[in-house]
C-alpha positions in Angstrom: -54.2 -21.4 10.5 -51.5 -20.2 8.1 -51.7 -16.8 6.4 -52.0 -18.6 3.0 -54.9 -20.8 4.2 -56.6 -17.8 5.8 -56.3 -15.9 2.5 -57.8 -18.9 0.7 -60.7 -19.0 3.0 -61.3 -15.3 2.5 -61.4 -15.8 -1.3 -64.1 -18.4 -0.8 -66.1 -16.3 1.5 -66.0 -13.2 -0.5 -66.7 -15.0 -3.8 -69.9 -16.4 -2.3 -71.1 -12.8 -1.4 -70.9 -11.2 -4.8 -72.6 -11.4 -8.1 -70.5 -13.8 -10.1 -71.3 -12.3 -13.5 -68.4 -10.9 -15.6 -66.3 -8.6 -13.3 -68.9 -7.4 -10.8 -66.9 -8.7 -7.8 -63.5 -7.3 -8.8 -65.0 -3.9 -9.6 -66.6 -3.8 -6.2 -63.3 -4.6 -4.4 -61.2 -2.2 -6.5 -63.7 0.7 -6.2 -64.0 0.3 -2.4 -60.2 0.0 -2.0 -59.6 3.5 -3.4 -61.7 4.9 -0.5 -59.7 2.9 2.1 -56.2 3.4 0.7 -55.2 6.9 -0.4 -52.0 5.4 -1.9 -54.1 3.1 -4.1 -56.4 6.0 -5.0 -53.4 8.1 -6.1 -52.0 5.3 -8.1 -55.4 4.8 -9.9 -55.6 8.6 -10.7 -52.1 8.6 -12.0 -52.8 5.7 -14.3 -56.3 6.8 -15.5 -56.9 10.5 -15.0 -53.7 12.5 -14.8 -52.2 14.0 -18.0 -49.6 11.7 -19.6 -48.0 10.9 -23.0 -47.9 7.2 -22.4 -50.5 4.6 -23.2 -53.0 3.5 -20.5 -52.9 -0.2 -19.7 -55.8 -2.4 -21.0 -58.9 -2.6 -18.8 -58.6 -6.4 -18.5 -62.3 -6.6 -17.8 -62.7 -4.0 -15.0 -64.8 -0.9 -15.3 -62.3 1.9 -15.5 -64.9 4.6 -15.5 -66.3 3.4 -12.2 -62.8 3.0 -10.7 -61.7 6.5 -11.8 -65.0 8.0 -10.4 -64.4 6.5 -7.0 -60.7 7.4 -6.9 -61.6 11.0 -7.7 -64.4 11.0 -5.1 -62.0 9.6 -2.5 -59.3 12.1 -3.3 -61.9 15.0 -2.9 -63.0 13.6 0.5 -59.4 13.4 1.7 -58.7 17.0 0.5 -61.8 18.2 2.5 -60.5 16.4 5.6 -57.1 18.0 5.2 -58.7 21.4 4.8 -60.8 21.0 8.0 -57.8 19.7 10.0 -55.7 22.6 8.8 -58.4 25.0 10.0 -58.5 23.3 13.4 -54.7 23.4 13.7 -54.7 27.1 12.8 -57.2 27.8 15.6 -54.9 26.0 18.1 -51.9 27.8 16.8 -53.7 31.1 17.1 -54.5 30.3 20.7 -50.9 29.6 21.5 -49.9 33.0 19.9 -52.7 34.9 21.7 -51.7 33.3 25.0 -48.1 34.1 24.5 -49.0 37.8 23.8 -51.6 38.3 26.5 -50.4 35.9 29.1 -54.0 34.6 29.6 -54.0 30.9 30.3 -57.8 30.9 29.9 -57.5 32.1 26.4 -55.0 29.4 25.6 -57.3 26.7 27.0 -60.3 28.1 25.0 -58.4 28.0 21.7 -56.9 24.6 22.4 -60.4 23.3 23.3 -61.9 24.7 20.1 -59.0 23.3 18.0 -59.3 19.9 19.6 -63.0 19.7 19.1 -62.5 20.8 15.5 -60.0 18.0 14.9 -62.4 15.5 16.6 -65.4 16.5 14.6 -63.4 16.7 11.3 -62.3 13.1 11.8 -65.7 11.9 13.0 -67.6 13.3 10.0 -65.0 12.1 7.6 -65.1 8.6 8.8 -68.9 8.7 8.9 -68.9 9.7 5.3 -66.4 7.0 4.4 -68.3 4.1 6.1 -71.5 5.2 4.5 -69.9 5.0 1.1 -68.4 1.6 1.9 -71.7 0.3 3.3 -73.4 0.9 0.0 -70.7 -1.4 -1.6 -71.1 -4.3 0.7 -74.1 -5.7 -1.1 -74.6 -3.2 -4.0 -77.9 -3.0 -5.8 -76.6 -0.7 -8.5 -73.5 -0.7 -10.7 -70.4 0.7 -9.1 -70.2 3.8 -11.4 -73.6 4.9 -10.1 -72.3 5.2 -6.6 -69.9 8.0 -7.4 -70.2 11.4 -9.1 -69.4 11.5 -12.9 -66.1 12.9 -14.2 -65.7 15.4 -17.1 -67.1 14.0 -20.3 -63.8 13.8 -22.2 -62.2 11.7 -19.4 -65.0 9.3 -19.2 -65.2 9.0 -23.0 -61.5 8.0 -23.1 -61.9 5.5 -20.3 -65.0 4.0 -21.9 -63.1 3.5 -25.1 -60.4 1.6 -23.1 -63.1 -0.9 -22.0 -63.5 -1.7 -25.7 -59.9 -1.2 -26.9 -58.6 -3.1 -29.9 -55.0 -2.1 -29.5 -52.3 -2.7 -26.8 -49.2 -0.5 -26.6 -46.6 -2.3 -24.5 -43.2 -1.6 -23.1 -40.5 -4.2 -22.6 -40.2 -7.7 -23.8 -43.5 -9.2 -22.7 -46.4 -7.9 -24.7 -49.0 -9.7 -22.6 -47.9 -8.5 -19.1 -51.2 -6.6 -18.6 -52.9 -10.0 -18.3 -50.9 -11.1 -15.3 -48.7 -14.2 -14.9 -47.7 -16.6 -17.7 -49.9 -19.6 -17.1 -47.7 -22.2 -18.9 -45.1 -22.2 -21.6 -46.4 -21.0 -24.9 -46.5 -23.4 -27.9 -45.8 -23.0 -31.6 -46.4 -25.3 -34.6 -45.5 -25.2 -38.3 -47.7 -27.0 -40.8 -47.2 -27.5 -44.5 -50.2 -25.8 -45.9 -49.5 -27.1 -49.4 -49.7 -30.8 -48.7 -53.1 -32.1 -49.7 -55.1 -34.6 -47.7 -56.5 -37.7 -49.3 -60.1 -38.7 -49.6 -61.6 -42.1 -48.8 -60.4 -43.5 -52.1 -56.8 -42.4 -51.5 -56.9 -39.6 -54.1 -55.4 -36.2 -53.3 -58.0 -33.5 -52.4 -58.0 -30.0 -53.7 -56.2 -27.6 -51.4 -58.4 -24.5 -51.0 -56.2 -21.4 -50.5 -56.7 -19.3 -47.3 -55.1 -16.5 -45.4 -54.2 -16.2 -41.7 -57.2 -13.8 -41.5 -59.5 -16.7 -42.5 -58.0 -18.9 -39.7 -58.4 -16.1 -37.1 -62.1 -15.8 -38.1 -62.7 -19.5 -38.0 -61.3 -19.8 -34.5 -63.3 -16.8 -33.4 -66.6 -18.3 -34.6 -65.8 -21.7 -33.1 -65.0 -20.3 -29.6 -67.9 -18.0 -29.6 -70.2 -20.8 -30.6 -68.9 -23.3 -28.0 -71.3 -22.2 -25.3 -68.7 -21.4 -22.7 -70.1 -18.5 -20.5 -68.3 -15.2 -20.0 -65.9 -15.6 -22.9 -64.7 -12.6 -25.0 -63.0 -13.2 -28.3 -61.5 -10.5 -30.4 -58.4 -9.4 -32.4 -56.1 -6.9 -30.8 -53.2 -5.1 -32.4 -50.1 -5.2 -30.2 -47.7 -2.3 -30.8 -44.2 -1.8 -29.2 -44.0 1.5 -27.3 -41.4 3.0 -29.6 -43.4 2.2 -32.8 -46.6 4.0 -32.1 -45.9 6.5 -35.0 -46.0 3.7 -37.7 -49.7 2.9 -37.0 -52.0 5.5 -38.7 -54.3 7.3 -36.3 -52.7 5.9 -33.2 -51.1 9.2 -32.1 -53.6 12.0 -32.9 -51.7 14.4 -30.5 -48.0 13.8 -30.0 -48.1 15.5 -26.6 -51.0 13.5 -25.2 -51.8 9.8 -24.6 -52.1 7.5 -27.7 -55.5 6.4 -28.9 -57.0 3.3 -27.5 -58.5 2.0 -30.7 -57.5 1.8 -34.3 -59.5 1.2 -37.5 -60.3 -2.5 -38.3 -58.0 -2.1 -41.4 -55.0 -1.7 -39.1 -55.9 -4.7 -37.1 -56.3 -6.8 -40.2 -53.0 -5.5 -41.5 -51.3 -6.7 -38.4 -52.4 -10.3 -39.3 -51.6 -10.1 -43.0 -48.3 -8.2 -42.9 -47.0 -8.4 -39.3 -43.9 -6.4 -38.3 -41.4 -7.3 -35.6 -42.9 -4.5 -33.5 -46.5 -4.5 -34.7 -48.7 -7.6 -35.0 -52.2 -8.8 -34.3 -53.2 -11.6 -31.9 -56.6 -13.2 -31.4 -57.3 -12.8 -27.7 -59.6 -15.3 -26.0 -60.6 -14.3 -22.4 -62.5 -16.4 -19.9 -63.6 -14.6 -16.7 -65.0 -16.3 -13.6 -65.4 -15.8 -9.9 -66.9 -12.3 -10.4 -63.8 -11.2 -12.3 -61.3 -12.5 -9.7 -60.0 -15.2 -12.1 -59.4 -14.5 -15.8 -57.6 -16.9 -18.2 -56.3 -15.3 -21.4 -55.1 -17.1 -24.5 -53.3 -15.1 -27.3 -53.2 -16.8 -30.7 -51.5 -15.7 -33.9 -51.3 -17.3 -37.3 -48.9 -16.4 -40.2 -48.0 -17.8 -43.6 -44.3 -18.2 -44.6 -43.7 -19.7 -48.1 -46.6 -22.1 -47.9 -46.0 -23.0 -44.2 -48.6 -22.2 -41.7 -47.1 -20.9 -38.4 -49.3 -20.8 -35.3 -48.3 -19.6 -31.8 -50.3 -19.4 -28.6 -49.5 -17.8 -25.2 -51.6 -18.3 -22.0 -51.8 -15.9 -19.0 -53.9 -15.7 -15.9 -55.1 -12.9 -13.6 -55.3 -14.4 -10.1 -57.7 -13.4 -7.3 -57.1 -10.0 -5.7 -54.6 -9.2 -3.0 -56.1 -9.7 0.5 -55.6 -6.0 1.4 -58.0 -5.0 -1.4 -61.0 -6.8 0.1 -61.5 -5.0 3.3 -65.0 -3.9 2.3 -66.3 -7.3 3.4 -65.4 -6.3 7.0 -66.9 -2.8 7.1 -69.9 -1.8 9.2 -73.2 -1.7 7.4 -75.9 -0.6 9.9 -76.4 3.0 10.9 -75.6 2.5 14.6 -72.5 0.4 13.8 -71.3 3.0 11.4 -71.7 5.8 13.9 -69.9 3.8 16.6 -67.0 2.9 14.3 -66.7 6.6 13.3 -66.8 7.7 16.9 -64.0 5.2 17.8 -61.8 6.5 15.0 -62.5 10.1 16.1 -61.2 9.3 19.6 -58.0 8.4 17.8 -57.9 11.7 16.0 -54.3 12.4 16.7 -53.3 9.1 15.0 -55.5 10.1 12.1 -53.8 13.5 12.0 -50.4 12.0 11.8 -51.5 9.7 9.0 -53.0 12.6 7.1 -49.8 14.6 7.4 -47.7 11.6 6.3 -50.0 10.9 3.3 -49.9 14.6 2.3 -46.1 14.6 2.2 -46.0 11.4 0.2 -48.6 12.6 -2.3 -46.9 16.0 -2.7 -43.6 14.2 -3.5 -45.3 11.9 -5.9 -47.1 14.8 -7.6 -43.8 16.7 -8.0 -42.1 13.6 -9.4 -45.0 13.0 -11.8 -44.9 16.6 -13.1 -41.1 16.4 -13.7 -41.5 13.1 -15.5 -44.3 14.5 -17.8 -42.2 17.6 -18.5 -39.2 15.5 -19.4 -41.3 13.2 -21.6 -42.7 16.2 -23.6 -39.3 17.7 -23.9 -38.0 14.5 -25.4 -40.9 14.4 -27.8 -40.4 18.0 -29.0 -36.7 17.2 -29.7 -37.7 14.1 -31.6 -35.7 11.8 -29.3 -36.5 8.0 -29.2 -39.4 7.7 -26.8 -41.4 4.7 -25.6 -45.1 5.3 -25.0 -45.9 1.7 -23.9 -47.9 0.9 -20.8 -46.6 -1.4 -18.1 -48.5 -3.5 -15.6 -52.3 -3.1 -15.8 -54.2 -2.0 -12.7 -55.9 -5.4 -12.6 -52.6 -7.3 -12.8 -51.0 -5.1 -10.1 -54.0 -5.8 -7.9 -53.7 -9.6 -8.3 -52.2 -11.8 -5.7 -48.9 -13.4 -6.5 -49.7 -16.9 -5.3 -52.2 -19.6 -6.3 -53.5 -20.3 -2.9 -57.1 -21.4 -3.1 -57.5 -24.9 -4.6 -60.9 -24.2 -6.3 -59.4 -21.2 -8.1 -56.4 -23.3 -9.2 -58.5 -26.1 -10.5 -60.9 -23.7 -12.3 -57.9 -22.0 -13.9 -56.8 -25.4 -15.3 -60.3 -26.3 -16.3 -60.9 -23.2 -18.3 -57.5 -23.2 -19.9 -57.9 -26.8 -21.1 -61.5 -26.1 -22.3 -60.5 -23.0 -24.3 -57.4 -24.6 -25.7 -59.3 -27.8 -26.8 -61.8 -25.6 -28.7 -59.0 -23.6 -30.3 -57.1 -26.7 -31.5 -60.3 -28.3 -32.6 -61.2 -25.3 -34.6 -57.8 -25.3 -36.3 -58.1 -29.0 -37.2 -61.6 -28.5 -38.6 -60.4 -25.5 -40.6 -57.4 -27.4 -42.1 -59.6 -30.3 -43.0 -62.2 -28.1 -44.7 -59.4 -26.6 -46.8 -58.2 -30.0 -48.0 -54.9 -29.9 -46.1 -53.2 -33.0 -44.7 -53.5 -32.9 -40.9 -50.8 -35.4 -40.1 -48.3 -32.6 -39.3 -50.9 -31.0 -37.1 -51.6 -34.2 -35.1 -47.8 -34.8 -34.6 -47.3 -31.2 -33.3 -50.4 -31.5 -31.1 -49.0 -34.6 -29.5 -45.7 -32.9 -28.8 -47.5 -29.9 -27.3 -49.5 -32.1 -24.9 -46.5 -34.2 -23.9 -44.0 -31.5 -23.5 -46.0 -28.9 -21.6 -44.5 -27.6 -18.4 -46.3 -25.7 -15.8 -45.1 -22.4 -14.3 -46.9 -22.6 -11.0 -44.9 -20.0 -9.2 -45.1 -19.8 -5.4 -47.0 -22.6 -3.7 -48.3 -22.4 -0.1 -49.2 -25.6 1.7 -48.6 -27.2 5.1 -47.7 -30.6 3.7 -46.6 -30.5 0.0 -45.1 -33.3 -2.0 -43.7 -32.3 -5.4 -41.8 -34.3 -8.0 -40.1 -37.7 -7.6 -39.2 -38.7 -4.1 -40.6 -35.3 -2.9 -37.7 -33.5 -4.6 -38.4 -30.1 -6.0 -36.0 -28.4 -8.4 -35.8 -24.8 -9.5 -34.8 -21.4 -8.0 -35.8 -20.6 -4.4 -39.1 -19.0 -3.8 -38.9 -15.2 -3.5 -41.3 -12.9 -1.7 -43.8 -11.3 -4.1 -43.0 -7.7 -5.0 -44.9 -5.0 -3.2 -47.8 -3.4 -5.0 -46.8 -0.3 -7.0 -49.0 2.0 -4.9 -47.1 1.1 -1.7 -43.7 2.5 -2.9 -42.6 6.0 -1.8 -40.3 8.3 -3.7 
């Protein structure tokens, strides 16, 4: 069985074990992964908890409060282990010094035995604590945030606000990168909004004036009323990272993170009077597979001299990377947990080397982070041009880079087509209700359907036939980039 097929089978197995409502499944995997991987935990803390002057990436459906709680709890457990191991090593070192001074081999043996037992017990109780935490996540009966201690109120309030954010501060050319991979080429259409339709008698109807705000509202109501489960529809203001200062209230403290929400007036202004660097999109998000598959459509309408301009961009968050799903293979029973912890304790020296390596890496990352924050604040104080945009979201960074499992791929297409059909139907109904000739709309709609190309990305299969005569064009497939938490400074 190939790695790709094995990964696909794992997706099917783990999806069947979780509650498929909203993002319960993906929250479970991400929260458990911060306990297994100290690198991932440090990455999450840097993105969500540590001081910064840059925006935090959008939540993209995951519970950021729960994730930050578990990352903090994992970091505290690792710090305790390091403290105990340091004490045990200090005892062994003291034994070496005492033996060297007194020349008593028995004293050396005593201290080495005490130090070795200390290392063994430190690793054993650490792993016992870890496996008990993970066991509670295998089949959770309570929300993830209830399985970890709460954080300071001001941190949780900021993260809670991100779960309901109506503004996205982005860096670089792709404003929607937080929502994963581009699903297919975006489409645009221009419609003459002054051309009147005709009634059944061939007479011109009265054109009812409207604004792009009216069209956004009509599409919102149509999609919400379509009966598609787990769909979120709301307007979001997208702001380029260097332009945060032009939006009132978005930067309450210049030396801190930007706000995660703005007044509704600012969001509406981004529809009525968009700027090259500040504009509002209607975001339609469909979540399935317990949060492991999320299709996102971003729609914007604008009026230019009587012409209605409409654009739409589609993105997808794919199922999680395989290394973030190890909780499915963790022990659950008391005896099994004890035996696994005992086995790890007998490999205490290997655990000790890993702890030392992780501590060096995290110390280097912390130094780099402090220097970067000091440089950013210095640039702000000197009024230098400074971008505050967020990059890849945690959810997008955690997503796999390939569409492997057939059911996920077909569901992705199904939801995209269902949402797009309702959006286009809502636009057509809106134009007809306002007495506008829809001939232009139908022509553009035909072109959109006929000219769409798919950006499938990497495809894994044992026997694949693509294109005419099995010929496949395009650049060679590249290996997916490593996750951001795996890089070392």
